[in-house]
C-alpha positions in Angstrom: 203.1 72.6 129.6 203.0 69.6 131.8 200.3 67.1 131.9 198.8 68.4 135.2 198.5 71.9 133.8 196.9 70.7 130.6 194.4 68.6 132.6 193.3 71.6 134.7 190.1 73.3 133.4 190.7 76.7 132.0 188.4 78.2 134.6 190.5 76.8 137.4 193.6 78.2 135.9 191.9 81.6 135.5 190.8 81.5 139.2 194.3 80.7 140.3 195.6 83.6 138.3 193.1 86.0 139.9 193.9 84.7 143.3 197.6 85.2 142.7 197.0 88.7 141.4 195.0 89.6 144.4 197.7 88.2 146.7 200.5 90.2 145.0 198.6 93.4 144.9 197.8 92.8 148.6 201.6 92.6 149.3 202.1 95.9 147.5 199.4 97.7 149.4 200.3 96.1 152.7 204.1 96.3 152.7 205.3 98.5 149.9 203.1 101.6 150.2 203.4 102.0 153.9 207.1 101.7 153.4 206.9 104.8 151.3 205.7 106.9 154.2 208.6 106.0 156.5 211.3 105.5 153.9 214.2 108.0 154.1 215.7 106.6 150.9 213.3 107.0 148.0 215.5 105.0 145.7 215.0 101.9 147.7 211.2 102.3 147.5 211.4 102.7 143.7 213.4 99.6 143.4 211.0 97.7 145.6 208.0 98.8 143.6 209.8 98.0 140.3 210.6 94.5 141.5 207.0 94.0 142.5 205.8 95.1 139.0 208.3 92.7 137.4 206.8 89.9 139.4 203.3 90.9 138.3 204.2 91.2 134.6 206.1 87.9 134.4 203.6 85.9 136.4 200.2 86.8 134.9 199.0 84.9 131.8 195.8 85.3 130.0 193.6 82.7 128.5 190.9 83.4 126.0 188.7 81.5 123.6 189.1 82.8 120.1 188.1 81.7 116.6 190.7 80.5 114.0 190.6 82.4 110.8 193.7 81.1 109.1 196.6 78.7 109.5 199.5 80.0 107.4 202.3 77.7 108.8 202.8 74.7 111.0 203.6 76.8 114.0 201.4 79.8 113.6 197.7 80.8 113.1 195.5 83.8 113.1 192.6 84.2 115.4 189.8 86.6 116.1 189.1 87.2 119.8 186.1 88.8 121.5 186.4 92.5 121.9 189.4 92.7 119.5 188.9 94.8 116.3 191.8 93.2 114.5 192.9 89.5 114.2 195.7 88.3 116.4 198.6 86.3 115.0 199.7 83.5 117.3 203.1 81.8 117.3 203.0 78.4 119.0 205.7 78.7 121.7 208.5 76.2 122.3 208.2 74.6 118.9 209.5 75.3 115.4 207.8 73.8 112.3 209.5 73.4 108.9 209.3 76.3 106.6 206.8 76.0 103.7 209.5 75.7 101.2 211.3 73.2 103.3 210.7 69.4 103.1 207.6 68.6 105.2 206.7 72.2 105.5 203.3 71.8 103.7 202.5 68.6 105.6 203.2 70.4 108.9 200.9 73.3 108.0 198.2 70.9 106.8 198.4 68.9 110.0 197.9 72.0 112.1 195.0 72.9 109.9 193.5 69.5 110.6 193.6 69.8 114.3 192.8 73.5 114.4 190.6 74.1 111.4 189.3 77.5 110.3 186.2 78.4 112.2 187.0 76.4 115.3 186.9 78.1 118.7 190.2 77.5 120.4 191.8 78.3 123.8 194.8 80.7 123.6 197.0 80.9 126.6 199.8 83.4 126.7 201.9 85.6 128.9 201.6 88.4 126.3 205.2 88.0 124.9 205.7 88.5 121.2 208.3 87.4 118.7 210.2 89.7 116.3 207.3 89.5 113.8 204.9 90.8 116.5 203.2 87.4 116.8 201.9 86.6 120.3 203.7 83.6 121.7 201.3 81.1 123.3 199.9 77.7 123.7 196.8 76.7 121.6 194.3 74.1 122.6 191.9 72.9 119.9 189.1 70.6 120.8 191.0 69.6 124.0 194.2 68.9 122.1 197.3 71.0 122.9 198.4 71.9 119.4 202.0 72.7 120.6 202.4 69.2 122.0 200.5 67.5 119.1 202.8 69.0 116.5 205.9 67.6 118.2 204.3 64.2 119.0 203.2 63.6 115.4 206.7 64.6 114.1 205.5 67.8 112.3 207.5 70.2 114.4 210.8 70.4 116.2 211.2 71.4 119.8 212.7 74.9 119.6 215.7 74.2 121.7 216.7 77.8 122.0 213.5 78.7 123.9 211.9 75.4 125.0 212.0 74.5 128.7 209.3 71.8 128.8 211.1 68.5 129.3 208.0 66.6 128.1 208.3 68.1 124.7 211.9 66.8 124.4 210.7 63.3 125.4 207.9 63.4 122.8 210.4 64.5 120.1 212.7 61.6 121.0 209.8 59.2 120.7 208.7 60.7 117.3 212.2 60.5 116.0 212.7 56.8 117.2 209.4 55.8 115.4 210.1 57.9 112.3 207.0 60.0 112.6 206.5 62.9 110.1 209.6 64.8 109.3 211.7 62.1 111.0 211.2 59.9 108.0 213.8 62.0 106.3 217.3 60.5 106.5 218.8 63.8 107.5 216.1 66.3 108.5 217.2 69.9 108.8 216.1 72.0 111.7 214.0 75.0 110.6 216.4 77.5 112.3 219.3 76.0 110.4 217.3 76.2 107.2 216.6 79.8 107.8 220.3 80.6 108.5 221.3 78.8 105.2 218.8 80.8 103.2 218.3 84.1 105.1 215.3 86.2 104.3 212.6 87.9 106.3 211.2 84.8 107.9 
């Protein structure tokens, strides 16, 4: 996330999302549904509706305040959210922390525990996507600190280059590396995805 989005209050972001949702649904009701009545080619109407639904599903994000109940690794935590019977596992998106049995893995986990301790109410922002372990991908803000950004800035996580699009994260990683922060103190640090490939298991 960029600095401007991080600086925006969660309420404002929620309002923007509601306004966008109202606008997109308005487009569907105003333009798509009347088209159904006069359309001689139903396939075109179906395609138009499907495209609109894709826009809705890819645009909407949810943000909710939840309580941290555990921090198993440097890039994931478990939270309990209002109205949810079961805890939710959150995977910090765009970053990848060292595995626990990898050098700096324990330090990485402990640093995330420090900024997002158990019992703290944190803001979870996500588009609802999940990884292959069924963890919800999202951004976590703990006491006004973006944990995704903080982990990279302190040198306790890599930018997950396969998925990361935020240029600010790459700049922070370059700075952490230049100043030998965290895992960058190692002479030849190994990226977590390379470590997993070298020692495959259900990670």
